[in-house]
N, C-alpha and C positions, 0 to 999 in steps of 0.2 A: 662614272661619266660626268662630264662638266654640266653646267646649268642648262645650256642649249640642248645637249644630248638628252638630259633627263626630261626636259620639256617635251621633246619629240617622243620619248618612250612612254611617258605617263600621260593619260588623257586628262584634259582640264575638266573642271566641274561643269563648265559651259558645254563641252563636248558630250559629257555623260548625260546631262539634262536633255540636250538636243536628240541624242540617240534614243533615250528612253521615251521622250515625247513622241517621236516618230513610231516607235514600236507599239505605243498605246493607241495609235490611230486605228479606226475601224472603217472598212470600206464595204459598200454593197457591190457584190460581184455575181457573175454567173459563170460556172465552170462548164466547158464544152461537153457535148455528148461523147460517149465512148467512140474512139476511132477504129477500134477492132474488137472482135468478140473476146479477145484475151484481156482487154483492159478491165480493171475492177469497176463494179457498178457504182461505187462511191469513191470520192476523193478522200484519201487518208493522209493527213499532214501531221508531222511531229516536229516539235521544237523543244529541245532540252527536256525531254521526257513528257511534255504535255502533248496530248493527242487530240486532234480535231477531225471528225468524220463529217464530210460535207456532201450533200446531194448534188448531182449534176443537173444541168438545164433548169435550175431554179435560182431566183434571186435570193442570195443569202448574205448575211453580214459576217465579215471575217476580219480579225485583227491583222494589221500589217505584217507582224512577225510570221504569220502563217502564209501570207501571200508571198513573202520573201522566200519561204521554203518551197512554195509551188513554183516560183520563178527559177529556183536553183535545181529543181527536179527535172533533169534532162537526160537524154540518151544520144549517143553519137550516130551520125549517118555517114555511111561510106558508099563509094561507087567501086565497082569491080569490073574490069575488062579482061577478057581472055588473054593470058600470057603476061599480065601486068599485076603488080602489087595493088592491093586495094588502097583507095585514096580517101582520106577523111574530107568530107564536104561540109560538115556543119553539125549543129545540135538542134534537137527538137524538144520542146517542153512536153513532159509527161502529162501535165494537167493544165492545158491552156485555159485562160479565163478572160472575161471582159469586165472591166471596172465601170460601174454605173455612177459612182460618186461616193462621197463620204457618208458614213452612218455614225451612230452613237454607240458607245459602250453598252448603254442600257438596251438598245435594240439587239446587240449581239448576245447579251446575257439572257434576254427573253427568248430568242431563237434557240440558244443552246439548251436552256431549261426545257423547252418544248420538245426538242430533239432527244434529250436525255430521257424524258418521260416516255416518249414513243418507243425508244429502244428498250427501256425496262419492261414496257407492256409486251413487246414482241418476245423478249427473253422469257417472261413469265408464261406466255402462251405457248411458245414453241421450244423453249430450252435454248441452251447455248453450248454446243459442242463443236464449234468451228464450222466447217464447210457443209455438213449435212443438215444443219438446222433442226436436229431432233434432240 
C-alpha cells in the first residue's frame, strides 16, 4: 500500500492512546431488573476472556469496556402476521442499564474485591457445582 493507504490501515499512536483511555474509564451504573423469569439473576459480561458478574438494581462501578459489551448484547425483535413472512422490527438490549456518572478505577477495584470475597464465602459455604448450588 502507498503511504495514505498505510495510514488508513494502521492506527496512529494518538488513536491507540484515545481508545485505551476510553476503555479505562469507569462509570457508576445500575442494571435493570429482570424483564422475564428466564433472565439471569445477575448480569454476566465478558471482554476478551475477562469476566465481570454484576448485580442488578444496585449502583455499581463498571469499566467502559464492559458497558460496551452490555450495549452490544442484544437480541432481534420480529413481528409476525398470519400469511406473511416475519418482519424484523429492531433490537433490544439484553442488559439495559442507566449511567449515573463517572467513577474511579479505585472504586471499581474496591467493589470487585468485595464481590469476589462474597462469592468465595458463598462457594465455601454452599459449594459450586453449577445450577444446583450444592
